[in-house]
C-alpha positions in Angstrom: 124.3 -50.1 48.0 125.2 -51.9 51.3 123.9 -55.2 49.8 125.9 -54.7 46.7 129.0 -53.9 48.7 128.5 -57.2 50.7 128.0 -59.2 47.5 131.1 -57.9 45.8 133.2 -58.3 48.9 132.1 -61.9 49.1 132.9 -62.4 45.4 136.4 -61.0 46.0 136.9 -63.2 49.0 136.0 -66.3 47.0 138.1 -65.3 44.0 140.8 -62.8 44.7 141.5 -62.0 41.0 137.9 -61.2 40.1 138.5 -57.9 38.4 134.8 -57.3 37.6 134.0 -57.5 41.3 136.7 -55.0 42.1 135.5 -52.7 39.5 131.9 -53.0 40.6 132.8 -52.5 44.2 134.7 -49.4 43.1 131.5 -48.1 41.5 129.6 -48.7 44.7 132.3 -46.7 46.6 132.2 -44.0 43.9 128.4 -43.6 44.4 129.0 -43.3 48.1 131.7 -40.7 47.5 134.3 -42.9 49.1 136.7 -41.8 46.4 140.0 -43.1 47.8 138.5 -46.6 48.3 137.0 -46.5 44.8 140.4 -45.6 43.3 141.9 -48.5 45.2 139.3 -50.9 43.9 139.7 -49.7 40.3 143.5 -50.1 40.5 143.1 -53.6 42.0 140.9 -54.5 39.0 143.6 -53.3 36.7 146.3 -55.5 38.3 144.8 -58.6 36.7 146.6 -59.0 33.3 143.7 -61.2 32.1 140.9 -58.7 32.9 138.8 -58.7 29.8 137.4 -55.1 30.0 140.1 -52.9 31.6 138.7 -49.9 29.8 135.7 -49.9 32.2 138.0 -49.7 35.2 140.1 -47.0 33.6 136.9 -45.0 32.8 135.7 -45.4 36.4 139.1 -44.5 37.7 138.9 -41.3 35.7 135.6 -40.5 37.2 136.9 -41.0 40.7 140.0 -38.8 40.0 137.7 -36.2 38.4 135.4 -36.2 41.5 138.5 -35.6 43.6 139.5 -32.7 41.5 142.6 -34.5 40.1 141.9 -33.5 36.5 145.4 -34.4 35.1 145.0 -37.9 36.4 141.4 -38.1 35.1 142.5 -37.0 31.6 145.3 -39.5 31.6 143.1 -42.5 32.4 140.2 -41.4 30.2 142.8 -41.4 27.3 143.9 -44.9 28.3 140.3 -46.1 28.4 139.7 -44.8 24.9 143.0 -46.2 23.6 142.2 -49.7 25.0 138.9 -50.0 23.2 137.9 -47.7 20.3 135.1 -46.8 20.1 134.4 -46.8 23.8 132.2 -43.7 24.0 131.7 -43.1 27.7 135.1 -41.4 28.3 134.9 -39.1 25.3 132.4 -36.7 26.7 134.1 -36.4 30.1 137.5 -36.0 28.5 136.2 -33.3 26.1 134.6 -31.4 28.9 137.8 -31.4 30.9 139.8 -30.1 28.0 137.2 -27.5 27.4 137.1 -26.4 31.0 140.9 -26.0 30.9 140.7 -23.8 27.8 142.3 -26.5 25.6 139.8 -26.0 22.8 141.7 -27.7 20.0 142.0 -30.9 22.1 138.4 -30.7 23.2 137.3 -30.2 19.6 139.2 -33.2 18.5 137.5 -35.3 21.2 134.0 -34.0 20.5 134.5 -34.5 16.7 135.5 -38.1 17.3 132.6 -38.7 19.7 130.1 -37.3 17.1 131.7 -39.4 14.3 131.3 -42.6 16.4 127.8 -41.7 17.4 126.8 -41.0 13.8 128.0 -44.5 12.9 125.7 -46.2 15.4 123.0 -48.1 13.6 119.6 -47.0 15.0 118.2 -50.4 14.2 120.6 -51.9 16.7 119.3 -49.8 19.6 117.7 -51.9 22.3 114.7 -49.6 22.8 113.3 -46.1 22.2 115.1 -44.8 25.3 118.5 -45.8 23.9 117.7 -44.0 20.6 116.8 -40.8 22.5 120.0 -41.0 24.6 122.2 -41.5 21.5 120.5 -38.5 19.8 120.9 -36.4 22.9 124.6 -37.4 23.2 125.1 -36.5 19.6 123.5 -33.1 20.1 125.8 -32.6 23.1 128.8 -33.5 21.0 127.8 -30.9 18.3 127.0 -28.3 20.9 130.4 -28.6 22.5 132.0 -28.5 19.1 130.2 -25.3 18.4 131.4 -23.8 21.7 135.0 -24.8 20.9 134.8 -23.5 17.3 133.5 -20.2 18.8 136.4 -20.0 21.3 138.8 -20.6 18.4 137.3 -17.8 16.4 135.8 -20.0 13.8 132.3 -18.6 13.8 130.9 -20.2 10.6 132.0 -23.7 11.8 130.5 -22.9 15.2 127.2 -21.9 13.7 127.1 -25.1 11.6 127.8 -27.3 14.6 125.3 -25.5 16.7 122.6 -25.8 14.0 123.2 -29.5 13.9 123.0 -29.7 17.7 119.7 -27.8 17.5 118.3 -30.3 15.0 119.2 -33.2 17.3 118.5 -31.7 20.7 115.5 -33.0 22.6 112.9 -30.4 23.5 113.5 -28.8 26.8 116.5 -27.3 28.5 119.1 -28.7 26.1 117.3 -27.2 23.1 117.0 -23.8 24.9 120.7 -23.9 25.8 121.8 -24.7 22.2 119.4 -22.0 20.9 121.0 -19.4 23.2 124.5 -20.3 22.0 123.4 -20.0 18.4 121.7 -16.7 19.0 124.8 -15.3 20.7 126.8 -16.1 17.6 124.2 -14.5 15.3 124.3 -11.3 17.3 128.1 -10.8 16.8 
């Protein structure tokens, strides 16, 4: 990470409006838990009106705010990232989890449904490799799992069961599958 930091600092020195370098330096700081510095870099990246991919900086800014425990700010910038480029999937899961954590189940459900819808549209033939296919499938399972939890919290048991059954179909073997099965079993016992 030290080498990456030097590289991005040099890129910024050579070209002060290089938003990608600011964003990338921010991600280095984020990995080092230098959150205030990371936030500063992401904001600097966003100052450039010609920055081609501001949604990346907004997403990373949201992650930094989330790490700092500033959930309101994180929600705000995740929403901006999504608004700037639909379908930019990275912020959806984090946004949904924040809403779910706060007990805003309707909002969380909306986000997880949109995430599942976008993931369902992905063409498996366009996946770069087998790993990407597995990740997409696991993400889709996660979106359905969290839909199920939200439906359950909203008292909509049948919809919860359907979402969790879909999650179980998609979940990779291992911990995720066991977690989904437990949630499904808890609905069946009620």
